[in-house]
Residue, then its C-alpha position, 0 to 999 in steps of 0.5 A: x384535693x378532695x378527701x377520699x371516703x376513708x378520710x371523711x369517715x375518719x374525720x367523722x369518727x374523731x368527733x365520736x370516738x376518743x381513741x382511734x388508730x389509723x392503719x395507713x398503707x404506703x402513700x395513702x396520705x396519713x399526714x394529710x389526714x392528721x392535718x385535716x383532723x386538726x383543721x376540722x376541729x379549730x376549737x381544739x388544742x392539739x399536741x402532735x408528736x413525731x419522731x425526728x426534728x426534720x419531720x417536726x420542722x416540716x409539719x410545723x409549716x403545714x399544721x394549723x395554728x391550733x397545733x403544737x408539734x414536738x418530738x417525743x424526746x423534745x417533750x421529755x427534754x422540756x422537763x429535764x433539770x437544767x443541770x443536766x442540760x448544761x452538762x449535755x448528752x453523751x454519745x453511746x460510746x462516751x457513755x460506755x466509757x463512763x460506765x466502764x470507769x464507774x464500775x472499774x471494769x476492763x471487760x469489754x463484753x460485760x460493759x457493752x452488755x450492761x449498756x445494751x440492757x440498760x438502753x433496752x430497759x430505758x426504752x421499755x414500758x417497765x418503770x422498775x428494773x426488777x430482775x424479772x423485767x430484765x430477764x424478759x427484756x433479754x429474752x425477747x431481744x435476739x442480740x441480747x440473748x446471744x450476748x447473754x449466752x456468750x457471757x453466762x453460758x446460756x443459763x438464766x442464772x437468777x444471780x446474774x440477772x439480779x446483778x444486772x438489775x442492780x447495776x442498772x439501778x445503780x447506773x441510773x442513780x449515778x446519772x441522777x447524782x451527776x456521777x455518770x453522764x446522761x443519754x437520750x434514752x435515760x432522760x426519756x426514762x426519767x420523764x416516764x417516771x415523772x409523768x404523774x408529777x403535777x407540773x407535767x400533768x397540768x401541761x399535758x392537760x392543756x391539750x384537748x387531743x393528741x396526734x401521734x405519727x408513725x405509731x408502728x415505730x413506738x417503743x415500749x416507753x413511747x407506747x406508755x406515754x401515748x396510753x397514759x398521757x392525760x389527754x382526752x382524745x387520741x389518734x395513733x396513725x401509721x402503717x403496721x406493715x412498715x414497722x422496721x425498728x424492733x432492733x431499736x426497741x420498737x414494738x409496733x404499738x399500732x398493731x397492739x392498741x385495742x382502739x377503734x380502727x380505720x384504714x387508709x388504702x387509696x394510695x396517691x403515689x403509684x403510677x406503676x400498677x406492678x408495684x401495687x400488685x406486688x404490695x398486695x401480694x405481700x399484704x394478702x399472702x404474708x400479713x393476712x390483710x383482706x383490704x387491698x391497696x388501690x391506686x389513684x395516681x396524682x401525677x407527682x414526679x421528681x425525676x429521681x432514681x434511687x438505688x435502695x440497699x439493705x446495708x451500708x456495705x452495699x452503698x460502699x460497693x455502689x460508690x466503688x462502681x460509680x463513675x467519677x463525674x456522677x452526681x449522687x444524692x445520699x440520704x445519710x451523711x458520708x461520714x455516717x456511712x463510713x463511720x464503722x468502717x473507718x473505726x475498724x481500720x483504726x482498730x486493725x492498725x492499732x493491733x498491727x502496730x501494737x499502738x492504741x494511742x489513736x483509740x479512745x473510749x469504746x474502741x480502746x475497750x475492744x482493743x484491750x479485749x482483743x490483745x488480752x485474747x491474742x486476737x490479731x487476724x481479721x478472721x479472729x476479729x470476725x468471730x469476736x464480733x459475731x460472738x459479741x453480737x456486734x453486727x455493725x462492726x462485723x459488717x464493717x470488717x467484711x468491707x475492709x477485708x474486701x477492699x483493703x485498709x488503704x482503698x477505704x480512704x480512697x472510697x471515702x474521698x470519692x464519695x465526698x466528690x460524688x455527693x450532690x444534694x441536687x443529684x438525680x441518682x440517690x444511694x440509700x438504705x431501705x431504712x433511710x428511704x422510709x417515708x420517701x418516694x422516687x420515680x424510679x427504684x433499683x432494688x440492689x442485690x443484698x436483699x434476700x428471698x424472705x422465705x430463706x430469711x424466715x427459714x434460717x431465722x427459725x432454724x437458728x434462733x427458734x429451734x433448739x439443738x437437734x430439734x425439729x418442728x412439725x407442720x402444726x408448729x410451722x403453721x403456728x409460726x406462720x400465723x405468728x408473722x400475721x399476728x406480729x408475734x414479738x418473738x418473730x420481730x427480727x424476721x418480721x422487720x426483714x419482711x416489712x423492710x422489703x415492703x418499704x423498699x418496693x413501695x418507694x417506687x412511683x413509676x418504675x422498679x427494677x434491680x438485681x434484688x427485685x427477683x428475690x423480693x418478687x419470688x418471696x412475696x408471690x407465694x407464702x410458705x405452706x406449713x409442710x414446706x416450711x417445716x421441711x426446709x427448717x428441719x434441713x437447715x437445723x440439721x445442717x447447722x448441727x452438723x457444722x457444729x459437730x453435733x450428732x444428728x441421729x434421731x432420738x426417741x423423744x419429743x422435739x423441744x422448742x427453746x423455752x424462752x421463745x413462746x410463739x404459740x402453744x406447742 
C-alpha cells in the first residue's frame, strides 16, 4: 500500500530532526509508519520500546532486522541483579502483606495507602522520595487524595508527609537488602536510578535511534527514560486523545514533549462515515483540534461484533443475558473479569461465619479491619470501600449485591462455557478494546454523557464546600481539558475512553450507551452552562452532607491543591 503524504513527510523529517513526535489519530497507521522509518534507514540500529509482551511479539515479526523490540519493563529487567530474578516478582497483594509484616502494621488503610504512594513514586519522574515530591504525587492523584483525607483528616501535615517519605525510602532499602520482595514498579525505579551507570549507558549508546509506541500512555518514569536515554535520534508516536491510563500513572507524555510535531489524520479503518463525523465532533469540540480525521477505507473486515462496556460489572450482566449456546470471545481471562467479585464473596462468607481461614494476605487485612470496626452488613462494606478509595472492590460488591453470592459462581461457570476464541461476538471493556477494531460495535449502557461526568467531577473533586465557580473559572476548566491539565486527568480519561470506544467500529455502531456519547460529543459546554450545572451539583452535595448552603458574603474558594488556572 502506498504511503500517505503525511507518512512521507515524516520519513523526510526523521532524517532532518533528531526528536520528533507523531500524533496519530485512530486507525491512521502509526505502527506502519514506525516500520517504514526503520526500513527507510537500514544503516541505523533501532531500539523499539512497546508496552506489553503481545505487542512485542507481533512487532518482532514485522520490524526489519535492524530493530530490537523490547518492552520497557524487559529493558529494565535485563539489568536486574540475578539474586532478584531468582526470588521472583511479587503480586500487589503479596507485596502488601510483606509491607504489613515488615512495619508490624495491622492497619489496613495505612498499609494499603503506603503501598499505593510507594507505587505512585516508583512510577514517577522523581528520583528521590523527598517529602515535597510525595506531597505533590498525592496532590495530583484523586484516589490518593481521598485516602489521605480519610487517614489524616484532610490536612497536609508535614509530619505525616515526612513519615510517608521515610517509610518509602525504608521500604526500597529493605527491598534492595532482600528483606521485602520485589515488584515490577520497584525494579523499574531501580533501573531509573542506575541509568547513569556505564554498563547501561554503553548498551543504550549502541543504538542509533529510539522508537517509542503508545507514547500517550507513558508514566513519569517512562517519560524520564525516553527523555534521558543517551540515544541520538528519538521518535515518540501515539494518540494524545487516547490517553486513558492516568489512574495507572500515565502522564500523556506525547502532549507534553516539546519536539517537532507531525500528525497522521488519514484513517484506513472506517467504512461508516458516521464514526468519522462523531470522532471529529469530539476532536473539534472537546479537544480544540483544527485537523480533522478523514477516512480512506481499505476493505478490512473481520465479521466481529463487539459489545463494549465501561466496566467489568456490565460484562457480567452481558454474561447473565447471553444465551447458553452462544460463542463469546473475551478480551480478558474469565478469572480476571470475576477475580474481585469472587474475592468479595469470600470476604462476605468469612464475615458471616466468623471464619477467616480461607483468606490470606490482602483480603485478611480487610477482614481484620472490618471485624475491628464491627462492619457486617453489605451497605457498611460499601461505605468502607468508598472511604478507602477502593473502587475495584466497591464495584465488585455492587455486583454481588445485585446477583447474590451463589449466582456469581453460576455466572462464572456460564462464562467458561460461553468462551470461544473463535467466536464472532466479543465482550470487552473499552480499556481492553484499545488498539482493536471490529466490524460492528455495540456501545453498552454504562457509558454516561461526558457533560454529566465533567460537571459531577468538578463539583465533587475541584470545588470546596459551599463554593461556587464563575463563568470565567468555568472557561478555564474547559480550557484545561484541551490543555491536558493534570488536575483534570480523571475526567479527561473518561472523555478519551469514549473516543476509544466509538473509534473501534469499522462498519456499524449502535447500542444503549451510544446516545449518551453522541449527545456529549455533539456540543461542548458553554462556560455559563457549566458554571450553572456545577454550582447546582455542589449545592446538592452540600445539602446531602448537612452543610448550610446559605450564601456567605465572601469570595468563593477553590481547593488550594487543585490549581487548574490562575483564578
